N, C-alpha and C positions, 0 to 999 in steps of 0.2 A: 319199645325204647332203645335207642342205639347205645352200644357199650361205650363209656366215656373214657379218653385216654389223655392223660398229661405228658407232654413232652418237655423236659427241663434240658436244655443245652445252651451254651453261649454263642455257638455257630448258628446263625440265622438261617444259612442254606441248608443245614441239616433239619433245622426245625421246620423249614418250609417242605423240604422233599419229605419228611416224615408225615406232615399235616396232610399234604396233597395226596399221598399214596393211600393213607389209612382211611382218609375220608372217602376215598374212592372204593375201599373196601368195606364201607358201610359204618365205620367208626365215627363217633363225634371226638373231636380234637381241639385241645387247647395247648398253647405253648407258653414258656417262661425262659427269659433270656439268662437268668442267674439264679443261684441257690436260694437267696431271701425270697424273690419273687415266686419261685416255685413252691415253697413252703406255705406261703400266704394264699397262693392259687388253689393249692391242694385243699385247705380248709374250706374255701369258699366254692370251690367247684365240685369237691367230693368225687374224683375220678375212680373208675373201677381199676385201673392199673396206671403205673407210672414208668416211663421210659426216662431214664435219669443218667445225664452225663457225669464224669467224675471231676475232671479238671474246668472248674468254673470260678470266676470271681465271688467276692463277698461271701459265699457259703459253698464250698466244694460239695461233690456227690456224696462223700463220706458223711459229712455233717447233715447234709438234707436227709440222707436215708436213716440216720440216727435219730434225727428229730421227729420224722414221719412215724418211725416206730414207737413212739412215746404215746402216741394217740390213735394208731391206725394199724391194721394187719392186712390192709390192701397190698396186692402184688406189686413188687418193683423189680424191674429189668434195669439193670445197669448196662448203659451204653457208652463205651470208652474205647480209647486208642490202647489203653495198658491193658497187656493180655497176659502178664506174667501170674503164675500160680498163686504167689502171695496176695495180689491184688483181689484175686477171685476169693480167697479164704478170708480176708478181710471183710469184704462186702457181704458174704455170707454169715459171718460173724455178727454183721450189724443188722441183718434181717434181708438182704436181697434175696429174691427167689431166683434169679437167673442173670446170666451175662451175655452181652452180644460185643464182639469187638470190631471197631471201625478198621478198615472199610467194609461194611456190610452189605448184604444182597438184601433188597426189600422182601423177597420172598421168605428169607430166613426170619427176618424180623416178624412178618405175620404169622409163620409157623410156631415161633416162640411165643408170641402173644397168645395165640389159641390155645397151646400147651398148657401155658402157665393159667389161664383163666379156667380152663377145664379142671386142673387140679384144684384149684381155689374154691371152684363152685360145688365140689364134691360134696361138702358139709351140708348144703341145702337140701340134700335129698337122702341123707344117710339115715338108717335106723337102728344103728347099732346100740346095745345095750351098755349100760356103765359096767365097767370092771373095777373090782375092789380087791385091794390087798392091805397088808397092815399100813396103817396111816396114808394110805393113797386111794382116792377114787378117779377114775378117768371115763368121761362121758363124751363119745364121738358124737352123738345126737346134739348135745348142748354145746359142744366144743369147748370143754370145760375140764380142767385138772385141779383137783383138791389136794392138799397136802395137810394132814392133820386137821381137816376140816376147813381149811383156808383156801379161797381161790387163788391160783397162780397163774398170771398172764402168760400164753404162750403162741407164738404164730402158727398159724393153721397147719405147716408141714411138722413141727415139732410134736404137736399133739396127735397127728395121724402117724407118726413114728413110734411114740411110746405106746399108743392105744395098740398098733399091730404088735409089736413085740410083747406087750402084756398079754395079748390075746392068745399069743402062742409062747407062752412062758415056758423055760427050760427047753426050748429049741433054739439051735443055733442058724442064723442066716447071714449068707454071705452078702458084701456090699452090693453086688449086682442084684441079687435077690431083693434085697431090700428097695434098690431103684425102681424095680419092676413092680413090686407089690405096692409101695408107697407113692411113688413119684409117677409110675405109669410108664408103659412102653414107648411113648412117644416124648420122654424127657430126654433132652439134648445136652444134659451136663454130663459131669464125670462123677467117679465112686468117692472123690474128696469130699463131695456135698454130704454124703453119709456121715463121715468123720466128724464134720462141723457141727452137724444138728446133733450127733450123740454127745460131743463135748458141752454144747450149750444145755442140753437136758441134764447131764450129770451135775453142772453148776446148780441148776435149780433144784435137784433132787437130793443133794447132798445133805446128809444126816436126817433124812427122812424116816429112815428105818434100817435095822439091822437083819430084817427077815427076808429082804429081797434086794437084789443088785443089778444095775445095768451093766453088764460084763462083757469085755472083750476077749474073745477067743483067738489069740495070736495066729496070724497066718490063714484064718478063716473068715471071722466077721464078728457079729454081736448077737447077744440074747439077753432075755430079762429073766434072771434066775431067782427063782423062789428056794431059799436055803431051807434046809431041814431045822426043825426045832431042836 
């Protein structure tokens, strides 16, 4: 069965270009011309990945990304003419998995799609055991985080990041090491991605326990620190 991709962009020429090229690469492609249509089509089409423009009528890409993240963790790649760091950070905070800046090369688009899909599919064959510390349980096999016995929704990459750090508790990792271990050597983003995911994890873990902490080692990186009793 072909991998399904949804392209959401108000530029019909870009939608046509992406559709033609990706179809030739073996993907099944549907397109939407604005944000509202994109959300509706996502629900009915159930794509494996979304290519999402930012500047669109009715609902912009930020709103679409935020809406999709309320009911799905499927990968989202933002395709945009806006390349500033602040836009990338906002996209990551809303749950985007990667960015492509216009004008783009179709070979780059395909490379990023393949890389994101590989990372997303990792949980399908993982056999990692659950990790438990005070008030927290992390299962990579079930892709589940529980705090004080209550399940907490996490995007796949946040789950993989906290699982990796907790599996190697009290050990410091640089941003580049985390990109390599969690995102994989083929990741085409930058180290700011790690900072954004750590920030979002801290918000969800706040107040969970005083016996461990997701700690920043300034000038080096991060670690899951288990505190002495």
